[in-house]
MARSEVEX-796968 format. One record per atom (N, C-alpha, C): residue in one letter; atom name; x, y, z. Coordinates in steps of 0.2 Angstrom, whole numbers. Layout:
N
+---------+-------+-------+-------+-------+
| residuo | atomo |    px |    py |    pz |
+---------+-------+-------+-------+-------+
|       A |    CA |     X |     Y |     Z |
...
+---------+-------+-------+-------+-------+
***
This chain:
153
+---------+-------+-------+-------+-------+
| residuo | atomo |    px |    py |    pz |
+---------+-------+-------+-------+-------+
|       X |     N |   324 |   782 |   541 |
|       X |    CA |   318 |   778 |   544 |
|       X |     C |   318 |   771 |   542 |
|       X |     N |   319 |   769 |   536 |
|       X |    CA |   320 |   762 |   534 |
|       X |     C |   326 |   758 |   537 |
|       X |     N |   331 |   762 |   537 |
|       X |    CA |   337 |   759 |   540 |
|       X |     C |   336 |   758 |   548 |
|       X |     N |   333 |   762 |   551 |
|       X |    CA |   331 |   761 |   558 |
|       X |     C |   326 |   755 |   559 |
|       X |     N |   322 |   755 |   555 |
|       X |    CA |   317 |   749 |   555 |
|       X |     C |   321 |   742 |   554 |
|       X |     N |   325 |   742 |   549 |
|       X |    CA |   329 |   736 |   548 |
|       X |     C |   333 |   734 |   554 |
|       X |     N |   337 |   739 |   557 |
|       X |    CA |   341 |   738 |   563 |
|       X |     C |   337 |   736 |   569 |
|       X |     N |   331 |   739 |   570 |
|       X |    CA |   326 |   736 |   575 |
|       X |     C |   324 |   729 |   574 |
|       X |     N |   323 |   727 |   568 |
|       X |    CA |   321 |   720 |   567 |
|       X |     C |   327 |   716 |   568 |
|       X |     N |   333 |   718 |   565 |
|       X |    CA |   338 |   714 |   566 |
|       X |     C |   340 |   712 |   574 |
|       X |     N |   339 |   718 |   578 |
|       X |    CA |   341 |   717 |   585 |
|       X |     C |   335 |   713 |   588 |
|       X |     N |   329 |   713 |   586 |
|       X |    CA |   324 |   709 |   589 |
|       X |     C |   325 |   702 |   588 |
|       X |     N |   326 |   700 |   581 |
|       X |    CA |   327 |   693 |   579 |
|       X |     C |   334 |   690 |   582 |
|       X |     N |   339 |   694 |   582 |
|       X |    CA |   345 |   691 |   585 |
|       X |     C |   345 |   690 |   592 |
|       X |     N |   342 |   695 |   596 |
|       X |    CA |   341 |   694 |   603 |
|       X |     C |   337 |   688 |   605 |
|       X |     N |   332 |   687 |   601 |
|       X |    CA |   328 |   681 |   603 |
|       X |     C |   331 |   674 |   601 |
|       X |     N |   336 |   674 |   596 |
|       X |    CA |   339 |   668 |   595 |
|       X |     C |   345 |   667 |   599 |
|       X |     N |   347 |   673 |   602 |
|       X |    CA |   353 |   672 |   607 |
|       X |     C |   351 |   670 |   614 |
|       X |     N |   344 |   669 |   615 |
|       X |    CA |   342 |   667 |   622 |
|       X |     C |   344 |   660 |   623 |
|       X |     N |   346 |   658 |   629 |
|       X |    CA |   348 |   651 |   631 |
|       X |     C |   342 |   648 |   635 |
|       X |     N |   342 |   642 |   635 |
|       X |    CA |   338 |   638 |   639 |
|       X |     C |   342 |   632 |   642 |
|       X |     N |   339 |   630 |   648 |
|       X |    CA |   342 |   624 |   651 |
|       X |     C |   339 |   618 |   649 |
|       X |     N |   343 |   613 |   647 |
|       X |    CA |   340 |   607 |   645 |
|       X |     C |   342 |   601 |   650 |
|       X |     N |   337 |   597 |   651 |
|       X |    CA |   338 |   591 |   656 |
|       X |     C |   336 |   585 |   651 |
|       X |     N |   341 |   580 |   650 |
|       X |    CA |   340 |   574 |   646 |
|       X |     C |   341 |   568 |   650 |
|       X |     N |   336 |   564 |   651 |
|       X |    CA |   336 |   558 |   655 |
|       X |     C |   336 |   552 |   650 |
|       X |     N |   341 |   548 |   651 |
|       X |    CA |   342 |   542 |   646 |
|       X |     C |   342 |   536 |   650 |
|       X |     N |   337 |   531 |   648 |
|       X |    CA |   336 |   525 |   651 |
|       X |     C |   338 |   519 |   647 |
|       X |     N |   343 |   516 |   649 |
|       X |    CA |   346 |   510 |   646 |
|       X |     C |   342 |   504 |   648 |
|       X |     N |   340 |   500 |   643 |
|       X |    CA |   336 |   494 |   644 |
|       X |     C |   339 |   489 |   650 |
|       X |     N |   335 |   486 |   653 |
|       X |    CA |   337 |   482 |   659 |
|       X |     C |   337 |   474 |   656 |
|       X |     N |   342 |   473 |   652 |
|       X |    CA |   343 |   466 |   650 |
|       X |     C |   350 |   465 |   649 |
|       X |     N |   352 |   459 |   648 |
|       X |    CA |   359 |   457 |   648 |
|       X |     C |   362 |   460 |   642 |
|       X |     N |   368 |   463 |   643 |
|       X |    CA |   372 |   466 |   638 |
|       X |     C |   369 |   472 |   635 |
|       X |     N |   365 |   476 |   639 |
|       X |    CA |   361 |   482 |   636 |
|       X |     C |   366 |   488 |   636 |
|       X |     N |   371 |   488 |   640 |
|       X |    CA |   375 |   494 |   641 |
|       X |     C |   380 |   495 |   635 |
|       X |     N |   383 |   501 |   635 |
|       X |    CA |   388 |   502 |   630 |
|       X |     C |   393 |   506 |   633 |
|       X |     N |   399 |   505 |   630 |
|       X |    CA |   405 |   509 |   632 |
|       X |     C |   406 |   514 |   626 |
|       X |     N |   403 |   514 |   620 |
|       X |    CA |   404 |   518 |   615 |
|       X |     C |   401 |   525 |   616 |
|       X |     N |   403 |   530 |   613 |
|       X |    CA |   400 |   537 |   614 |
|       X |     C |   393 |   538 |   611 |
|       X |     N |   389 |   541 |   615 |
|       X |    CA |   382 |   542 |   613 |
|       X |     C |   381 |   550 |   612 |
|       X |     N |   378 |   552 |   606 |
|       X |    CA |   377 |   558 |   604 |
|       X |     C |   370 |   559 |   603 |
|       X |     N |   367 |   565 |   604 |
|       X |    CA |   360 |   567 |   602 |
|       X |     C |   360 |   573 |   598 |
|       X |     N |   355 |   574 |   593 |
|       X |    CA |   354 |   580 |   590 |
|       X |     C |   346 |   581 |   591 |
|       X |     N |   345 |   587 |   595 |
|       X |    CA |   338 |   588 |   596 |
|       X |     C |   335 |   593 |   591 |
|       X |     N |   329 |   592 |   589 |
|       X |    CA |   326 |   596 |   584 |
|       X |     C |   320 |   600 |   588 |
|       X |     N |   319 |   606 |   586 |
|       X |    CA |   313 |   610 |   589 |
|       X |     C |   310 |   614 |   584 |
|       X |     N |   305 |   618 |   586 |
|       X |    CA |   301 |   622 |   582 |
|       X |     C |   304 |   628 |   579 |
|       X |     N |   310 |   630 |   582 |
|       X |    CA |   314 |   635 |   580 |
|       X |     C |   321 |   633 |   577 |
|       X |     N |   322 |   627 |   577 |
|       X |    CA |   329 |   625 |   574 |
|       X |     C |   331 |   619 |   578 |
|       X |     N |   337 |   617 |   577 |
|       X |    CA |   340 |   611 |   580 |
|       X |     C |   347 |   613 |   584 |
|       X |     N |   348 |   609 |   589 |
|       X |    CA |   354 |   609 |   593 |
|       X |     C |   359 |   605 |   589 |
|       X |     N |   365 |   607 |   589 |
|       X |    CA |   371 |   603 |   586 |
|       X |     C |   372 |   597 |   589 |
|       X |     N |   374 |   592 |   586 |
|       X |    CA |   376 |   585 |   589 |
|       X |     C |   380 |   586 |   595 |
|       X |     N |   377 |   583 |   601 |
|       X |    CA |   380 |   584 |   607 |
|       X |     C |   382 |   577 |   610 |
|       X |     N |   388 |   576 |   613 |
|       X |    CA |   389 |   570 |   616 |
|       X |     C |   387 |   570 |   623 |
|       X |     N |   384 |   565 |   625 |
|       X |    CA |   381 |   564 |   632 |
|       X |     C |   387 |   560 |   636 |
|       X |     N |   390 |   563 |   640 |
|       X |    CA |   395 |   560 |   644 |
|       X |     C |   397 |   564 |   650 |
|       X |     N |   397 |   560 |   656 |
|       X |    CA |   399 |   563 |   662 |
|       X |     C |   406 |   560 |   663 |
|       X |     N |   411 |   565 |   664 |
|       X |    CA |   418 |   563 |   666 |
|       X |     C |   419 |   559 |   672 |
|       X |     N |   423 |   554 |   671 |
|       X |    CA |   424 |   549 |   677 |
|       X |     C |   418 |   545 |   679 |
|       X |     N |   413 |   544 |   675 |
|       X |    CA |   407 |   540 |   676 |
|       X |     C |   406 |   535 |   671 |
|       X |     N |   403 |   529 |   673 |
|       X |    CA |   402 |   524 |   668 |
|       X |     C |   395 |   525 |   665 |
|       X |     N |   394 |   529 |   660 |
|       X |    CA |   387 |   530 |   657 |
|       X |     C |   384 |   524 |   654 |
|       X |     N |   377 |   524 |   654 |
|       X |    CA |   373 |   519 |   650 |
|       X |     C |   374 |   512 |   652 |
|       X |     N |   374 |   511 |   658 |
|       X |    CA |   374 |   504 |   661 |
|       X |     C |   367 |   501 |   661 |
|       X |     N |   367 |   494 |   661 |
|       X |    CA |   361 |   491 |   661 |
|       X |     C |   356 |   493 |   666 |
|       X |     N |   350 |   495 |   664 |
|       X |    CA |   344 |   497 |   668 |
|       X |     C |   345 |   503 |   672 |
|       X |     N |   350 |   507 |   670 |
|       X |    CA |   351 |   514 |   673 |
|       X |     C |   348 |   519 |   670 |
|       X |     N |   346 |   524 |   674 |
|       X |    CA |   343 |   531 |   671 |
|       X |     C |   348 |   536 |   672 |
|       X |     N |   351 |   538 |   667 |
|       X |    CA |   357 |   544 |   667 |
|       X |     C |   354 |   550 |   666 |
|       X |     N |   356 |   556 |   669 |
|       X |    CA |   353 |   562 |   668 |
|       X |     C |   359 |   567 |   666 |
|       X |     N |   357 |   571 |   661 |
|       X |    CA |   362 |   576 |   659 |
|       X |     C |   359 |   583 |   658 |
|       X |     N |   363 |   588 |   660 |
|       X |    CA |   361 |   595 |   660 |
|       X |     C |   366 |   599 |   656 |
|       X |     N |   363 |   603 |   652 |
|       X |    CA |   367 |   608 |   648 |
|       X |     C |   362 |   614 |   646 |
|       X |     N |   366 |   620 |   645 |
|       X |    CA |   362 |   626 |   642 |
|       X |     C |   364 |   626 |   635 |
|       X |     N |   359 |   629 |   631 |
|       X |    CA |   361 |   630 |   624 |
|       X |     C |   355 |   635 |   621 |
|       X |     N |   356 |   637 |   615 |
|       X |    CA |   351 |   642 |   613 |
|       X |     C |   344 |   639 |   612 |
|       X |     N |   339 |   643 |   613 |
|       X |    CA |   332 |   641 |   613 |
|       X |     C |   330 |   638 |   606 |
|       X |     N |   328 |   632 |   606 |
|       X |    CA |   325 |   629 |   600 |
|       X |     C |   317 |   629 |   600 |
|       X |     N |   314 |   632 |   605 |
|       X |    CA |   307 |   632 |   605 |
|       X |     C |   305 |   625 |   608 |
|       X |     N |   300 |   622 |   605 |
|       X |    CA |   297 |   616 |   608 |
|       X |     C |   301 |   610 |   605 |
|       X |     N |   302 |   605 |   608 |
|       X |    CA |   305 |   599 |   605 |
|       X |     C |   301 |   595 |   601 |
|       X |     N |   303 |   594 |   595 |
|       X |    CA |   299 |   590 |   590 |
|       X |     C |   302 |   583 |   587 |
|       X |     N |   309 |   583 |   588 |
|       X |    CA |   312 |   577 |   586 |
|       X |     C |   319 |   576 |   589 |
|       X |     N |   321 |   570 |   588 |
|       X |    CA |   328 |   568 |   591 |
|       X |     C |   331 |   562 |   587 |
|       X |     N |   337 |   563 |   585 |
|       X |    CA |   342 |   558 |   582 |
|       X |     C |   347 |   556 |   587 |
|       X |     N |   348 |   550 |   588 |
|       X |    CA |   353 |   547 |   592 |
|       X |     C |   359 |   544 |   588 |
|       X |     N |   365 |   546 |   589 |
|       X |    CA |   371 |   543 |   586 |
|       X |     C |   375 |   539 |   591 |
|       X |     N |   376 |   532 |   589 |
|       X |    CA |   380 |   528 |   594 |
|       X |     C |   387 |   528 |   590 |
|       X |     N |   392 |   530 |   593 |
|       X |    CA |   399 |   530 |   590 |
|       X |     C |   402 |   523 |   590 |
|       X |     N |   408 |   523 |   589 |
|       X |    CA |   412 |   516 |   589 |
|       X |     C |   417 |   517 |   596 |
|       X |     N |   418 |   511 |   598 |
|       X |    CA |   423 |   510 |   604 |
|       X |     C |   420 |   507 |   610 |
|       X |     N |   425 |   505 |   614 |
|       X |    CA |   424 |   501 |   620 |
|       X |     C |   423 |   494 |   619 |
|       X |     N |   422 |   491 |   625 |
|       X |    CA |   421 |   483 |   625 |
|       X |     C |   414 |   482 |   622 |
|       X |     N |   409 |   486 |   624 |
|       X |    CA |   402 |   484 |   622 |
|       X |     C |   400 |   490 |   617 |
|       X |     N |   401 |   489 |   611 |
|       X |    CA |   399 |   495 |   606 |
|       X |     C |   392 |   495 |   605 |
|       X |     N |   388 |   490 |   605 |
|       X |    CA |   380 |   491 |   604 |
|       X |     C |   377 |   493 |   610 |
|       X |     N |   371 |   495 |   610 |
|       X |    CA |   367 |   498 |   615 |
|       X |     C |   360 |   497 |   615 |
|       X |     N |   356 |   495 |   620 |
|       X |    CA |   349 |   494 |   620 |
|       X |     C |   346 |   500 |   624 |
|       X |     N |   343 |   504 |   620 |
|       X |    CA |   340 |   510 |   623 |
|       X |     C |   333 |   509 |   624 |
|       X |     N |   331 |   511 |   630 |
|       X |    CA |   324 |   511 |   632 |
|       X |     C |   320 |   517 |   630 |
|       X |     N |   322 |   523 |   633 |
|       X |    CA |   319 |   529 |   631 |
|       X |     C |   324 |   535 |   633 |
|       X |     N |   322 |   541 |   630 |
|       X |    CA |   325 |   547 |   631 |
|       X |     C |   320 |   552 |   632 |
|       X |     N |   320 |   556 |   638 |
|       X |    CA |   316 |   561 |   640 |
|       X |     C |   319 |   568 |   640 |
|       X |     N |   317 |   573 |   636 |
|       X |    CA |   320 |   579 |   636 |
|       X |     C |   315 |   584 |   640 |
|       X |     N |   318 |   588 |   644 |
|       X |    CA |   314 |   593 |   648 |
|       X |     C |   317 |   600 |   647 |
|       X |     N |   313 |   604 |   645 |
|       X |    CA |   314 |   611 |   645 |
|       X |     C |   309 |   615 |   649 |
|       X |     N |   312 |   620 |   653 |
|       X |    CA |   307 |   624 |   657 |
|       X |     C |   302 |   628 |   652 |
|       X |     N |   295 |   627 |   654 |
|       X |    CA |   290 |   630 |   650 |
|       X |     C |   287 |   626 |   645 |
|       X |     N |   289 |   620 |   644 |
|       X |    CA |   287 |   615 |   639 |
|       X |     C |   285 |   609 |   642 |
|       X |     N |   281 |   605 |   639 |
|       X |    CA |   279 |   598 |   641 |
|       X |     C |   285 |   594 |   640 |
|       X |     N |   286 |   589 |   644 |
|       X |    CA |   291 |   584 |   643 |
|       X |     C |   291 |   581 |   636 |
|       X |     N |   296 |   580 |   632 |
|       X |    CA |   296 |   576 |   626 |
|       X |     C |   299 |   570 |   627 |
|       X |     N |   296 |   564 |   625 |
|       X |    CA |   298 |   557 |   627 |
|       X |     C |   299 |   554 |   620 |
|       X |     N |   305 |   550 |   620 |
|       X |    CA |   306 |   547 |   614 |
|       X |     C |   307 |   539 |   616 |
|       X |     N |   302 |   535 |   615 |
|       X |    CA |   303 |   528 |   617 |
|       X |     C |   306 |   524 |   611 |
|       X |     N |   311 |   519 |   614 |
|       X |    CA |   314 |   515 |   609 |
|       X |     C |   313 |   508 |   611 |
|       X |     N |   310 |   506 |   617 |
|       X |    CA |   308 |   500 |   619 |
|       X |     C |   313 |   495 |   620 |
|       X |     N |   319 |   497 |   621 |
|       X |    CA |   324 |   492 |   623 |
|       X |     C |   328 |   489 |   617 |
|       X |     N |   326 |   491 |   611 |
|       X |    CA |   329 |   489 |   605 |
|       X |     C |   336 |   491 |   604 |
|       X |     N |   340 |   487 |   601 |
|       X |    CA |   347 |   488 |   600 |
|       X |     C |   349 |   493 |   595 |
|       X |     N |   354 |   497 |   596 |
|       X |    CA |   357 |   502 |   592 |
|       X |     C |   364 |   500 |   590 |
|       X |     N |   365 |   499 |   584 |
|       X |    CA |   372 |   496 |   582 |
|       X |     C |   377 |   502 |   583 |
|       X |     N |   383 |   500 |   584 |
|       X |    CA |   389 |   505 |   584 |
|       X |     C |   389 |   508 |   577 |
|       X |     N |   391 |   515 |   578 |
|       X |    CA |   392 |   519 |   572 |
|       X |     C |   386 |   519 |   567 |
|       X |     N |   380 |   521 |   571 |
|       X |    CA |   374 |   521 |   567 |
|       X |     C |   370 |   527 |   570 |
|       X |     N |   365 |   530 |   566 |
|       X |    CA |   361 |   535 |   568 |
|       X |     C |   354 |   531 |   568 |
|       X |     N |   350 |   534 |   573 |
|       X |    CA |   343 |   532 |   574 |
|       X |     C |   339 |   538 |   575 |
|       X |     N |   333 |   539 |   571 |
|       X |    CA |   329 |   544 |   572 |
|       X |     C |   323 |   542 |   576 |
|       X |     N |   321 |   545 |   582 |
|       X |    CA |   316 |   542 |   586 |
|       X |     C |   310 |   547 |   585 |
|       X |     N |   304 |   543 |   587 |
|       X |    CA |   298 |   547 |   586 |
|       X |     C |   295 |   549 |   593 |
|       X |     N |   293 |   556 |   592 |
|       X |    CA |   291 |   559 |   598 |
|       X |     C |   284 |   556 |   601 |
|       X |     N |   284 |   555 |   608 |
|       X |    CA |   278 |   553 |   611 |
|       X |     C |   278 |   558 |   617 |
|       X |     N |   273 |   558 |   621 |
|       X |    CA |   272 |   562 |   627 |
|       X |     C |   270 |   558 |   633 |
|       X |     N |   271 |   561 |   639 |
|       X |    CA |   268 |   558 |   645 |
|       X |     C |   263 |   562 |   649 |
|       X |     N |   261 |   559 |   654 |
|       X |    CA |   256 |   563 |   658 |
|       X |     C |   250 |   565 |   655 |
|       X |     N |   247 |   561 |   650 |
|       X |    CA |   241 |   563 |   647 |
|       X |     C |   242 |   568 |   641 |
|       X |     N |   248 |   570 |   640 |
|       X |    CA |   249 |   575 |   634 |
|       X |     C |   249 |   571 |   628 |
|       X |     N |   248 |   575 |   622 |
|       X |    CA |   248 |   572 |   616 |
|       X |     C |   253 |   576 |   611 |
|       X |     N |   255 |   573 |   605 |
|       X |    CA |   258 |   577 |   600 |
|       X |     C |   253 |   581 |   596 |
|       X |     N |   254 |   588 |   596 |
|       X |    CA |   249 |   592 |   593 |
|       X |     C |   250 |   593 |   586 |
|       X |     N |   246 |   596 |   582 |
|       X |    CA |   247 |   597 |   575 |
|       X |     C |   253 |   601 |   573 |
|       X |     N |   256 |   604 |   577 |
|       X |    CA |   263 |   608 |   576 |
|       X |     C |   269 |   603 |   577 |
|       X |     N |   267 |   597 |   580 |
|       X |    CA |   273 |   592 |   581 |
|       X |     C |   276 |   592 |   587 |
|       X |     N |   273 |   595 |   593 |
|       X |    CA |   276 |   595 |   599 |
|       X |     C |   271 |   593 |   604 |
|       X |     N |   274 |   591 |   610 |
|       X |    CA |   269 |   589 |   616 |
|       X |     C |   265 |   595 |   619 |
|       X |     N |   259 |   594 |   620 |
|       X |    CA |   254 |   599 |   622 |
|       X |     C |   249 |   595 |   626 |
|       X |     N |   244 |   599 |   629 |
|       X |    CA |   239 |   596 |   633 |
|       X |     C |   234 |   593 |   628 |
|       X |     N |   231 |   588 |   630 |
|       X |    CA |   226 |   585 |   625 |
|       X |     C |   220 |   589 |   625 |
|       X |     N |   217 |   590 |   619 |
|       X |    CA |   211 |   595 |   618 |
|       X |     C |   205 |   592 |   622 |
|       X |     N |   201 |   597 |   624 |
|       X |    CA |   195 |   595 |   628 |
|       X |     C |   190 |   592 |   623 |
|       X |     N |   186 |   587 |   626 |
|       X |    CA |   181 |   584 |   621 |
|       X |     C |   175 |   589 |   620 |
+---------+-------+-------+-------+-------+
***
């Protein structure tokens, strides 16, 4: 009896963690002189159920992160729940190693958009930046740390 209960619990938890979600990541490079970068850009997304491993944002045969451009990336990965945090890593390389980031928006089906504003500030090559979560469309960061509808007055 105890063994079957343990097996049932293991299957329940392992199947819920094995679920995948589709992620849409929109990255807006600031619209100012020399805002673009040729260095590799990586993100690590944190959620209520865990984090995604550091992932490079790169479209093959495409010049990512150009001045004033909004670039969109799609991928599937395990379900981290609601987005609560984001760390950006700018690697080394290319003619323009620094980068001026305006914002990153992360969209997961069934959740409010998670927005991470950086206001066009510069990120130096070979450095990490942890961004603060904000929300759009009148949503707010709730007490659990993710975007949700504003409470009624």
